[in-house]
C-alpha positions as CSV (number, residue, x, y, z in Angstrom):
1,M,121.1,-34.6,244.2
2,I,124.5,-32.9,244.7
3,T,126.8,-35.7,244.7
4,E,130.6,-35.8,246.1
5,K,132.0,-35.0,242.5
6,I,129.8,-32.0,242.2
7,L,130.2,-31.0,245.7
8,N,134.1,-30.9,245.0
9,S,133.8,-28.9,241.7
10,M,132.1,-26.2,243.7
11,I,134.6,-26.2,246.3
12,D,137.4,-26.3,243.8
13,I,135.6,-22.7,242.4
14,V,134.8,-21.0,245.8
15,G,137.1,-22.9,247.9
16,E,135.8,-25.3,251.0
17,E,135.4,-22.5,253.4
18,F,132.2,-21.1,251.3
19,V,130.5,-24.2,250.4
20,S,128.4,-26.5,252.9
21,T,126.1,-29.4,253.0
22,D,125.6,-29.5,256.8
23,P,122.3,-30.0,257.8
24,E,122.6,-27.0,260.4
25,D,123.5,-24.4,257.4
26,L,120.7,-26.1,255.4
27,Y,118.3,-25.6,257.9
28,I,118.9,-21.7,258.2
29,Y,118.1,-21.2,254.7
30,S,115.3,-23.6,254.6
31,Y,112.8,-21.2,255.7
32,D,112.0,-17.4,256.1
33,M,109.7,-15.3,258.3
34,T,106.4,-16.2,256.4
35,E,104.0,-18.8,256.5
36,E,105.9,-20.4,253.7
37,P,106.5,-24.3,254.3
38,Q,110.1,-25.1,254.9
39,G,111.9,-26.5,252.2
40,N,115.6,-27.9,252.2
41,P,118.4,-26.9,249.7
42,N,121.4,-29.4,249.0
43,A,124.1,-26.8,249.3
44,I,125.2,-23.5,250.2
45,V,127.8,-21.8,247.9
46,M,128.9,-18.2,248.6
47,P,131.1,-16.7,245.5
48,K,133.0,-13.9,245.4
49,T,133.0,-12.7,241.8
50,P,131.1,-13.0,238.9
51,E,133.4,-15.4,236.9
52,E,132.6,-18.0,240.1
53,I,129.1,-17.6,239.6
54,Q,129.7,-18.3,236.0
55,Q,131.3,-21.2,236.5
56,L,128.7,-22.5,239.1
57,L,126.1,-21.9,236.5
58,K,127.6,-24.1,234.0
59,I,127.8,-27.0,236.5
60,A,124.1,-26.6,237.6
61,N,123.1,-26.6,233.8
62,E,125.3,-29.6,233.2
63,Y,123.6,-31.6,236.1
64,K,119.9,-29.8,236.1
65,I,120.6,-28.5,239.6
66,P,118.2,-25.7,240.7
67,V,119.6,-22.5,241.5
68,I,117.9,-20.0,244.1
69,P,119.9,-16.4,244.5
70,Y,120.1,-15.6,248.0
71,V,121.2,-12.0,249.9
72,A,119.3,-11.9,253.2
73,G,116.1,-13.9,252.8
74,A,113.9,-11.2,254.2
75,N,111.8,-10.5,251.1
76,I,108.0,-11.5,252.4
77,G,106.7,-14.3,249.9
78,G,109.0,-17.0,250.5
79,L,111.3,-16.1,247.4
80,T,114.4,-17.8,248.4
81,V,112.5,-21.1,249.7
82,T,113.1,-24.1,247.6
83,H,111.0,-26.8,247.4
84,R,113.1,-28.8,244.7
85,G,116.5,-28.6,246.6
86,G,119.1,-27.5,244.5
87,M,121.9,-24.9,245.4
88,I,121.5,-21.5,247.4
89,V,124.0,-19.1,246.0
90,D,124.6,-16.5,248.7
91,L,125.6,-13.2,247.6
92,K,126.8,-11.7,250.5
93,R,130.3,-11.4,250.1
94,M,129.9,-9.9,247.1
95,R,129.5,-6.5,248.9
96,Q,131.3,-3.8,247.1
97,I,130.6,-0.3,246.4
98,L,132.5,0.3,243.0
99,K,132.1,3.3,242.0
100,F,130.3,6.8,242.6
101,D,129.7,9.6,240.0
102,A,128.4,12.8,241.6
103,I,127.8,14.4,238.0
104,S,126.1,11.5,236.5
105,K,124.5,11.0,240.1
106,Y,124.7,7.1,240.2
107,V,126.3,4.5,242.2
108,V,127.5,1.1,241.2
109,L,126.8,-1.8,243.7
110,E,127.4,-5.4,244.2
111,P,124.3,-7.6,245.3
112,G,125.4,-7.8,248.6
113,V,125.7,-3.7,249.5
114,T,122.9,-3.4,252.0
115,F,120.7,-0.3,252.7
116,G,122.8,0.2,255.7
117,H,126.2,-0.1,253.9
118,L,125.1,2.6,251.5
119,K,123.8,5.2,253.6
120,K,126.9,5.1,255.8
121,F,128.9,5.3,252.9
122,L,126.9,8.3,251.2
123,L,126.8,9.8,254.9
124,E,130.7,9.5,255.2
125,N,131.9,10.2,251.6
126,H,129.1,12.0,249.6
127,P,126.9,14.1,252.2
128,D,125.4,16.0,249.7
129,F,123.6,13.4,248.2
130,I,121.0,10.7,249.3
131,Y,119.5,7.5,248.3
132,S,115.8,6.2,248.8
133,Y,115.3,3.8,251.7
134,A,112.9,1.0,252.0
135,F,110.9,0.3,254.9
136,A,113.0,-2.9,255.5
137,P,115.7,-3.7,257.8
138,P,119.1,-2.1,257.2
139,Y,120.6,-5.6,256.3
140,T,118.3,-5.9,253.1
141,S,119.9,-5.7,249.6
142,V,119.9,-2.3,247.7
143,T,119.9,-4.6,244.3
144,T,117.3,-6.9,245.5
145,N,114.8,-4.5,246.2
146,A,115.2,-2.6,243.1
147,L,115.1,-5.8,241.1
148,L,112.3,-7.0,243.0
149,E,110.2,-3.5,242.1
150,G,110.3,-2.5,245.8
151,L,109.2,0.9,247.1
152,T,110.7,3.4,249.0
153,E,110.4,6.7,250.9
154,F,110.5,8.5,247.6
155,S,108.4,6.4,245.5
156,F,105.4,9.0,245.9
157,R,107.8,11.0,243.4
158,W,109.9,8.5,241.5
159,G,107.9,5.2,241.8
160,C,109.1,2.0,242.5
161,M,112.9,1.4,242.6
162,G,113.2,-0.7,239.5
163,D,113.0,2.6,237.9
164,W,116.3,3.8,239.8
165,I,118.3,1.3,237.7
166,T,120.8,2.7,235.1
167,G,122.9,-0.4,234.4
168,L,123.3,-3.9,235.3
169,E,125.8,-6.6,234.9
170,V,124.3,-10.3,234.7
171,V,125.3,-13.9,234.7
172,L,122.7,-15.4,232.4
173,P,121.5,-18.8,233.4
174,T,123.6,-20.5,230.9
175,G,126.7,-18.6,231.9
176,E,127.4,-15.7,229.8
177,I,128.4,-12.5,231.4
178,T,126.6,-9.4,229.9
179,R,126.0,-5.7,230.7
180,I,122.9,-3.8,230.0
181,G,122.7,-0.2,229.8
182,S,125.2,2.2,228.5
183,C,128.0,0.3,230.5
184,A,127.6,-2.0,227.7
185,T,129.6,0.4,225.3
186,S,132.0,2.3,228.3
187,D,132.6,2.4,231.7
188,H,129.7,4.9,232.3
189,W,126.5,3.6,234.2
190,N,124.4,6.3,234.0
191,M,121.6,5.4,231.3
192,K,119.6,2.4,230.1
193,Y,118.9,4.3,226.8
194,P,119.2,4.8,223.7
195,L,120.0,1.2,223.2
196,P,117.2,-1.3,223.4
197,D,116.1,-1.4,226.9
198,M,116.8,-4.9,228.2
199,T,117.1,-4.3,232.1
200,G,113.2,-5.6,232.2
201,L,114.2,-8.8,231.4
202,F,115.8,-9.0,235.0
203,I,113.5,-6.5,236.7
204,G,110.4,-8.2,238.4
205,W,111.8,-12.0,237.2
206,Q,112.5,-13.0,241.0
207,G,115.7,-14.5,239.8
208,M,114.4,-16.7,237.0
209,T,116.5,-15.0,234.3
210,G,120.0,-14.5,235.4
211,I,122.2,-13.5,238.7
212,V,122.8,-9.8,238.7
213,T,126.6,-9.0,240.0
214,K,126.7,-5.2,239.5
215,C,123.6,-2.8,239.9
216,A,124.0,1.1,239.3
217,V,121.2,3.1,240.7
218,K,120.5,6.5,240.8
219,V,121.3,9.0,243.8
220,V,119.7,12.2,244.4
221,P,121.0,15.6,245.8
222,K,120.0,16.2,249.4
223,P,117.8,19.1,249.2
224,P,118.3,21.9,251.8
225,I,115.4,21.3,254.0
226,R,113.7,18.1,254.3
227,K,110.6,18.0,256.7
228,L,107.7,15.5,257.5
229,Y,104.4,16.3,258.4
230,G,101.5,14.3,259.8
231,A,97.9,14.1,258.5
232,V,95.6,12.3,260.3
233,Y,92.1,11.5,259.0
234,S,88.4,11.1,260.2
235,G,87.4,9.2,257.3
236,L,88.5,7.7,254.2
237,D,86.7,10.0,251.7
238,V,88.7,12.6,253.0
239,A,92.0,10.8,253.0
240,D,91.0,9.9,249.0
241,E,90.8,13.4,248.4
242,V,94.1,14.7,250.2
243,F,95.5,11.8,248.2
244,K,94.5,13.0,244.7
245,K,95.1,16.7,245.2
246,V,98.5,16.3,246.5
247,A,99.4,13.8,243.7
248,N,98.4,16.7,241.4
249,T,101.2,18.9,243.0
250,D,104.8,19.0,243.3
251,L,104.6,19.6,247.0
252,I,106.1,16.3,248.4
253,H,108.7,13.6,247.8
254,G,107.4,10.9,250.0
255,D,104.3,9.7,251.7
256,F,103.5,6.7,253.7
257,T,100.0,6.1,255.3
258,F,99.0,3.7,258.1
259,S,95.8,2.5,259.4
260,W,94.8,3.3,263.0
261,P,95.5,0.2,264.4
262,T,99.0,0.4,262.8
263,V,99.6,3.3,264.4
264,L,98.6,2.3,267.8
265,M,100.8,-0.8,267.4
266,M,103.8,1.3,266.5
267,M,103.0,3.4,269.5
268,G,103.7,0.3,271.6
269,Q,100.4,-1.3,272.1
270,K,100.3,-5.2,272.0
271,H,97.8,-7.8,270.3
272,P,95.3,-8.1,271.1
273,L,94.5,-4.4,270.3
274,R,91.7,-2.5,272.1
275,E,88.7,-1.5,270.1
276,I,89.2,1.8,268.4
277,R,86.6,4.5,269.3
278,D,84.4,6.2,267.2
279,D,85.9,9.5,268.0
280,E,89.6,8.2,266.5
281,P,90.9,8.4,263.1
282,V,90.8,6.0,260.8
283,M,94.3,6.5,259.4
284,M,97.6,8.5,259.5
285,T,99.8,9.9,256.6
286,G,103.2,10.9,256.8
287,L,104.1,13.5,254.2
288,L,107.8,14.2,253.3
289,I,108.5,18.0,252.2
290,F,111.9,19.1,250.0
291,A,112.5,22.8,250.3
292,N,114.8,24.9,249.1
293,D,114.8,27.4,251.8
294,K,112.4,28.5,254.7
295,K,110.1,31.0,252.1
296,D,110.0,27.9,250.1
297,L,109.0,25.7,253.1
298,K,106.2,28.2,254.4
299,N,104.6,28.4,251.0
300,K,104.5,24.7,250.8
301,E,102.8,24.7,254.2
302,R,100.3,26.8,253.3
303,Q,99.5,24.8,250.1
304,L,99.1,21.6,252.2
305,S,96.7,23.5,254.9
306,K,94.6,24.8,252.0
307,I,94.3,21.1,250.5
308,A,93.4,20.3,253.9
309,Q,90.8,22.7,254.1
310,E,89.3,22.0,250.9
311,A,89.3,18.0,251.3
312,S,87.2,18.6,254.6
313,E,84.7,21.0,252.7
314,K,84.2,18.9,250.3
315,T,83.8,15.4,251.9
316,N,82.2,16.8,255.2
317,Q,85.1,14.8,257.1
318,N,87.9,16.1,258.9
319,V,91.7,16.2,258.3
320,Q,94.6,17.7,260.1
321,I,98.1,18.2,258.9
322,L,100.8,19.3,261.2
323,P,104.7,19.2,261.5
324,A,105.3,15.7,262.6
325,E,107.2,16.7,265.7
326,L,104.2,18.6,266.9
327,G,102.0,15.5,266.5
328,A,103.7,12.3,266.0
329,P,104.7,10.3,269.1
330,K,108.6,9.8,269.3
331,K,108.4,6.1,268.7
332,I,106.9,6.4,265.6
333,L,109.4,9.1,264.2
334,E,112.3,6.9,265.2
335,Y,110.9,4.0,263.2
336,L,110.7,6.3,260.2
337,D,114.4,7.1,260.4
338,L,115.0,4.5,257.4
339,P,116.2,2.1,257.1
340,S,114.7,0.7,260.4
341,N,113.9,-2.6,262.0
342,L,110.6,-1.7,262.6
343,P,110.5,-4.0,265.5
344,P,106.9,-4.0,266.6
345,F,106.0,-5.8,263.5
346,F,108.2,-8.6,264.3
347,E,107.4,-8.8,268.2
348,F,103.5,-7.4,268.1
349,R,101.7,-10.6,268.0
350,S,104.4,-13.3,269.4
351,G,104.7,-11.2,272.4
352,D,108.5,-11.9,272.1
353,K,111.3,-13.4,269.7
354,K,109.6,-16.8,270.3
355,G,107.7,-18.0,267.4
356,V,107.8,-14.7,265.7
357,G,106.4,-14.6,261.8
358,M,105.6,-12.2,259.5
359,S,103.8,-12.1,256.2
360,W,101.8,-9.6,254.0
361,L,99.9,-9.3,251.0
362,G,101.1,-6.4,249.1
363,T,99.6,-5.1,246.0
364,Y,100.1,-2.5,243.4
365,T,96.8,-1.1,242.9
366,N,94.4,1.0,240.8
367,P,93.9,4.5,242.6
368,N,90.2,4.3,241.7
369,N,90.1,1.4,243.6
370,W,92.2,1.9,246.7
371,K,89.3,2.4,249.1
372,E,87.2,-0.6,248.2
373,C,90.7,-2.8,248.2
374,Y,91.2,-1.3,251.6
375,E,88.0,-2.0,253.2
376,K,88.0,-5.4,251.8
377,G,90.9,-6.4,253.2
378,Y,90.2,-4.5,256.6
379,K,87.1,-6.9,257.1
380,I,88.9,-9.8,256.0
381,M,91.7,-9.7,258.6
382,E,89.3,-8.8,261.1
383,D,87.2,-11.7,260.2
384,H,90.0,-14.1,260.6
385,G,90.9,-12.8,264.1
386,F,93.9,-10.3,263.2
387,E,94.5,-6.6,263.6
388,P,93.9,-4.8,260.4
389,L,97.5,-3.7,259.9
390,I,97.5,-1.8,256.8
391,F,99.9,0.5,254.7
392,V,98.6,2.5,252.1
393,K,101.1,4.6,249.5
394,N,100.6,7.0,246.6
395,M,103.3,5.6,244.0
396,D,104.9,7.9,241.1
397,S,102.9,10.8,241.9
398,G,99.4,8.8,241.8
399,H,99.8,6.8,238.7
400,F,99.0,3.5,241.0
401,Y,99.1,3.2,245.1
402,V,100.3,0.5,247.2
403,V,97.9,-1.1,249.6
404,R,99.7,-3.5,251.9
405,F,98.4,-5.9,254.3
406,L,100.8,-6.6,257.3
407,I,100.3,-9.8,259.3
408,P,102.5,-10.2,262.3
409,F,101.9,-14.2,263.4
410,N,103.1,-16.5,265.8
411,K,104.7,-19.8,264.0
412,A,104.5,-21.5,267.5
413,V,101.0,-21.6,267.9
414,P,99.5,-24.8,266.3
415,G,97.7,-23.7,263.2
416,E,98.3,-20.1,263.1
417,A,100.4,-20.2,260.0
418,E,97.7,-22.0,258.1
419,E,95.1,-19.4,259.3
420,V,97.4,-16.9,257.6
421,R,97.6,-18.5,254.2
422,K,93.9,-18.8,254.2
423,M,93.6,-15.0,255.2
424,L,96.0,-14.4,252.4
425,E,94.4,-16.3,249.6
426,E,90.9,-14.5,250.9
427,L,92.9,-11.2,250.4
428,V,94.0,-11.9,246.8
429,D,90.7,-13.2,245.6
430,A,89.2,-10.0,247.1
431,T,91.4,-7.5,245.7
432,L,92.8,-9.1,242.2
433,P,89.4,-7.9,240.5
434,L,89.7,-4.5,241.6
435,G,93.2,-4.0,239.6
436,S,95.7,-4.8,242.4
437,I,98.6,-7.2,241.5
438,P,100.6,-8.8,244.2
439,Y,104.2,-7.5,244.1
440,K,107.2,-9.8,245.6
441,C,104.3,-12.0,244.5
442,P,104.8,-15.5,246.1
443,A,104.1,-18.6,243.8
444,W,100.9,-19.5,245.4
445,A,99.6,-16.2,244.7
446,A,101.2,-16.4,241.0
447,K,98.6,-19.2,240.3
448,K,95.9,-16.8,241.2
449,V,97.4,-14.2,239.0
450,K,97.5,-16.6,235.8
451,K,93.7,-16.6,235.5
452,V,93.4,-13.1,234.8
453,L,96.7,-12.9,232.6
454,D,96.6,-12.4,228.9
455,P,97.6,-15.4,226.8
456,A,99.6,-13.6,224.7
457,W,101.5,-12.3,227.8
458,L,101.8,-15.6,229.4
459,A,103.1,-17.2,226.3
460,L,105.8,-14.2,225.5
461,A,106.8,-14.5,229.1
462,R,107.3,-18.4,228.9
463,K,109.5,-17.7,225.6
464,I,111.7,-15.3,227.6
465,R,112.1,-17.7,230.2
466,D,113.0,-20.7,228.1
467,T,115.2,-18.7,225.6
468,L,117.3,-17.5,228.9
469,D,117.0,-20.5,231.0
470,P,116.7,-23.8,228.7
471,N,117.1,-26.0,231.4
472,H,114.8,-24.0,233.8
473,I,117.5,-24.0,236.6
474,M,117.1,-20.5,237.9
475,N,114.7,-20.5,241.0
476,P,112.2,-22.7,239.5
477,D,109.5,-22.5,242.4
478,R,108.9,-18.6,241.4
479,W,106.4,-17.6,239.1
480,A,104.3,-20.6,239.0
481,F,102.2,-19.2,235.8
482,L,105.5,-20.1,233.5
483,D,105.1,-23.7,234.5
């Protein structure tokens, strides 16, 4: 419970304007777009500085109040829904871009800086540099995406965005403010090494080990030419062959593959989708090429054509690769201008804004088993009466893949949210034995992950959490296997 005394202490720290216990405000923070049941916090507080967060965490420790870091609440998985009450620490006011270093190629951000903010900043101030944007709305947080090991358009070449972090400032659960990386020794935020790398204490932990107040991420020089190509496949075998061959070259920097039902949805078809014909492709990939000049681009086009021909001959299935503007519908090209609201996902099953819901099972998976993961998930989704909307991505030049099952649904339909959860449980049960680990993992899925975890790993994770957060106040509903 947050008493009047505690509430007044919070107001003294951030000001009355930035604290609320109004039921209307609490309701807004009580749910997200997923099937996760609502859970009301006791108070909302919006700090502006690390020092204000430091004081709030001291109060939370004194009174054992759960603390839930929050920016947009858009990370699918119920990651900011609390079922223990507590204090939502909304970081939207912390939205400064603090430093840009064109020589060391990084930018230092506060957690409220969104993909939209960063894109606008680079276009207006440093047009020779680019960041890698997520398949997410422009109002989502750059820092949150990186801390949650999210993927972006250039993840084919550079992996998940946790690997783009070069420095952090963190308010620890017990209130200390510390810096991680080279910024611990100077005002240069360009590298994590050669000090012992402690960024991993905060990446992937879903806010359980502290509140990040500054995050340095890499930027990369904008290439002279960026061009998108589309590949369509008649079968999964030829797709697999293209994925493997491309991963063993330096031809592309980004890729994103959608099941054919997803393509139909993105082209404007509504639920329920028509039946897929035998002569239609099974999936489509966007391939993003960086080139130094037209000659370099032509050479890469020839190599892609050769890969397509060899893959078709080996598998007796067909693949066609063309410049995207020659084959991809205009709607799809608009959606891939990231960051994007991707409106079809939010209106596809609901038909309008009323009752709109969205969930997923996102997995980082073993490249050897992605096809089996895809096929099992495809069938499970069909069996439950949901269109098999599936996204596949080659990560870090083939070291791992993403297989993500996308589930738009209508919360206004009685029983549909419960059916979604039942289907998600089956998807985890089917894919976890294949080496597929849920990312941005919701608590219910973490209980399933616990069954396959090395006990020594689990003991170490608990020891880290207990050391950093002895009162277990930080986002305690997350990573359920730590309880």
